[in-house]
C-alpha positions as CSV (number, residue, x, y, z in Angstrom):
1,X,-69.7,35.4,137.3
2,X,-69.7,32.4,139.6
3,X,-68.5,28.9,138.5
4,X,-69.3,25.8,140.0
5,X,-66.1,23.6,139.2
6,X,-65.4,20.4,140.5
7,X,-62.6,19.3,142.7
8,X,-61.7,16.5,140.3
9,X,-58.6,15.4,139.8
10,X,-59.5,16.1,136.2
11,X,-56.5,14.9,132.9
12,X,-58.1,16.6,130.3
13,X,-60.4,20.2,129.9
14,X,-63.0,20.3,126.9
15,X,-64.5,24.2,126.4
16,X,-67.8,25.0,124.3
17,X,-66.9,28.5,122.5
18,X,-70.0,30.1,122.0
19,X,-71.6,31.7,124.8
20,X,-69.2,29.4,127.0
21,X,-65.5,31.0,126.5
22,X,-66.8,33.9,124.1
23,X,-69.7,35.9,124.3
24,X,-71.3,35.5,120.6
25,X,-74.6,34.5,121.6
26,X,-76.3,37.6,120.5
27,X,-74.3,38.2,117.1
28,X,-75.5,34.8,116.5
29,X,-79.4,35.8,117.4
30,X,-79.0,38.7,115.1
31,X,-77.4,36.6,112.3
32,X,-80.2,34.6,112.8
33,X,-82.7,36.9,112.6
34,X,-81.4,38.5,109.8
35,X,-81.1,35.0,107.6
36,X,-84.9,33.7,108.7
37,X,-86.5,36.8,107.3
38,X,-84.7,36.7,104.3
39,X,-86.0,33.1,103.9
40,X,-89.5,34.4,104.5
41,X,-90.4,34.5,108.7
42,X,-91.7,38.3,109.0
43,X,-91.8,38.0,113.1
44,X,-89.0,38.7,114.8
45,X,-87.0,35.3,116.2
46,X,-87.9,34.2,119.7
47,X,-85.0,34.3,121.8
48,X,-86.3,32.0,124.3
49,X,-86.1,29.6,121.7
50,X,-83.2,30.2,120.3
51,X,-81.3,29.4,123.2
52,X,-82.4,26.1,124.0
53,X,-81.3,25.6,121.0
54,X,-77.3,26.4,121.3
55,X,-75.0,24.4,120.5
56,X,-76.6,22.2,118.1
57,X,-75.6,22.0,114.8
58,X,-76.1,25.6,112.7
59,X,-77.7,23.5,109.3
60,X,-79.9,21.5,112.1
61,X,-81.1,25.2,113.5
62,X,-81.8,26.3,110.1
63,X,-84.3,22.9,110.2
64,X,-85.2,22.9,113.3
65,X,-86.7,27.0,112.6
66,X,-88.6,25.9,109.5
67,X,-90.5,23.4,111.2
68,X,-90.5,25.6,114.3
69,X,-92.3,28.8,112.0
70,X,-94.2,26.3,109.3
71,X,-91.8,27.5,106.5
72,X,-90.3,25.6,103.4
73,X,-87.1,26.6,103.6
74,X,-83.4,25.6,102.0
75,X,-80.9,24.5,104.7
76,X,-78.0,25.3,102.9
77,X,-79.3,28.6,101.6
78,X,-80.1,29.9,105.3
79,X,-77.1,28.1,107.2
80,X,-75.3,30.6,104.2
81,X,-76.6,33.3,104.6
82,X,-76.6,33.4,108.5
83,X,-72.7,32.3,108.7
84,X,-72.3,35.2,106.1
85,X,-74.2,37.3,108.8
86,X,-72.5,36.0,111.6
87,X,-69.3,37.3,109.5
88,X,-70.1,40.8,109.8
89,X,-71.0,41.2,113.2
90,X,-67.7,38.4,114.4
91,X,-65.0,41.7,115.2
92,X,-67.7,42.4,118.1
93,X,-66.9,39.2,119.9
94,X,-66.5,39.6,123.3
95,X,-64.7,37.0,125.8
96,X,-66.3,35.7,128.5
97,X,-63.6,36.6,131.3
98,X,-63.6,34.3,133.8
99,X,-63.8,31.0,131.7
100,X,-61.4,32.4,130.2
101,X,-59.1,33.1,133.1
102,X,-59.5,29.8,134.0
103,X,-58.5,28.2,130.9
104,X,-55.6,30.1,130.8
105,X,-54.5,28.9,134.5
106,X,-55.2,24.9,133.3
107,X,-53.2,25.5,129.7
108,X,-49.8,25.3,131.7
109,X,-50.8,22.2,132.8
110,X,-53.1,20.3,131.2
111,X,-54.3,19.7,127.6
112,X,-57.8,21.4,126.5
113,X,-59.4,21.1,123.5
114,X,-62.7,23.3,122.3
115,X,-65.9,21.0,121.4
116,X,-68.4,23.4,119.5
117,X,-71.3,22.4,117.1
118,X,-70.1,25.9,114.7
119,X,-69.1,25.0,111.5
120,X,-64.4,24.6,111.6
121,X,-64.3,27.9,109.2
122,X,-66.3,30.1,111.5
123,X,-64.8,28.5,115.1
124,X,-61.4,29.2,113.6
125,X,-62.3,32.1,113.0
126,X,-63.8,33.3,116.1
127,X,-60.5,31.9,118.1
128,X,-58.0,34.0,115.9
129,X,-60.0,37.1,116.6
130,X,-60.0,36.7,120.5
131,X,-56.4,35.3,120.2
132,X,-57.8,32.2,122.1
133,X,-55.9,29.4,119.0
134,X,-52.8,28.6,121.4
135,X,-54.6,27.4,123.9
136,X,-55.9,24.8,122.4
137,X,-54.8,21.1,121.5
138,X,-57.6,20.2,120.0
139,X,-60.4,21.6,117.8
140,X,-63.4,19.9,117.2
141,X,-66.2,21.1,115.0
142,X,-69.7,20.1,113.8
143,X,-68.0,19.4,110.6
144,X,-65.9,16.2,112.4
145,X,-68.7,14.1,113.7
146,X,-71.6,13.1,112.1
147,X,-73.8,13.2,115.1
148,X,-73.7,16.7,116.9
149,X,-75.0,17.2,120.4
150,X,-76.7,16.4,122.4
151,X,-75.3,13.9,121.4
152,X,-71.7,12.5,123.0
153,X,-69.5,12.1,119.5
154,X,-68.2,15.7,119.7
155,X,-66.4,15.5,123.4
156,X,-65.7,12.1,122.6
157,X,-63.4,12.2,120.1
158,X,-62.2,16.2,121.6
159,X,-61.2,13.6,124.3
160,X,-59.8,10.8,121.8
161,X,-57.3,13.6,120.7
162,X,-56.4,15.3,123.6
163,X,-55.0,11.6,124.9
164,X,-57.4,11.6,127.8
165,X,-60.1,9.0,128.6
166,X,-63.9,10.5,128.8
167,X,-64.5,10.2,132.8
168,X,-61.0,12.6,133.1
169,X,-62.5,15.6,131.8
170,X,-64.4,17.8,132.7
171,X,-66.2,20.0,129.8
172,X,-67.2,23.5,130.6
173,X,-71.2,24.6,128.3
174,X,-73.3,27.0,128.7
175,X,-76.8,25.1,126.5
176,X,-78.7,22.2,127.7
177,X,-77.9,20.2,124.6
178,X,-74.3,20.8,125.0
179,X,-75.1,19.0,128.7
180,X,-76.5,16.4,127.9
181,X,-73.5,15.9,125.0
182,X,-71.2,16.1,127.7
183,X,-73.1,13.8,130.5
184,X,-73.7,11.2,127.5
185,X,-69.7,10.9,126.9
186,X,-69.1,10.1,130.7
187,X,-68.0,13.5,132.0
188,X,-68.4,15.7,134.4
189,X,-69.8,19.6,133.2
190,X,-69.5,23.1,134.5
191,X,-72.1,24.8,133.6
192,X,-71.9,28.2,132.2
193,X,-74.4,30.7,132.4
194,X,-76.0,31.7,128.7
195,X,-76.7,34.7,128.8
196,X,-73.9,36.7,130.7
């Protein structure tokens, strides 16, 4: 994987987690497919549509799947079911090495943050399972903001927690909602291929 990293200089770095630092997107897809079948979906989940929703908070994704498939569902119930399936699959997660290697290099000289659309409990568990927790001075999740990606709120909060002006932050993201959110926050973005 080749990352197109702008020259900078940058004072801080913000990373999405799923699909950017760790290859959890296939695990999330399997968990969503199982949860949506439990909610009444009688066909396989559309993988392309799933990848378009990367970075959007989990409860909102449940609502969007319900709308997409014409299902009346309880987004909270689907959210909890999906997260339970994902927790079972989570120990099988792999690092996305080129991005992690860059984060490790920058950690020595710059503050780093996570900006993830996942719930805090799941995000923290992923960081712990992969040994990445010590790299990040701040962790922002869907639980910390009213408006998730593609809103800029998550990125602006991460920059504030790092003590770095937004324009001096470089964001690493894999999905369109996150790319839009980072751009709306006035930050440059490195797009990480979402299917590694």
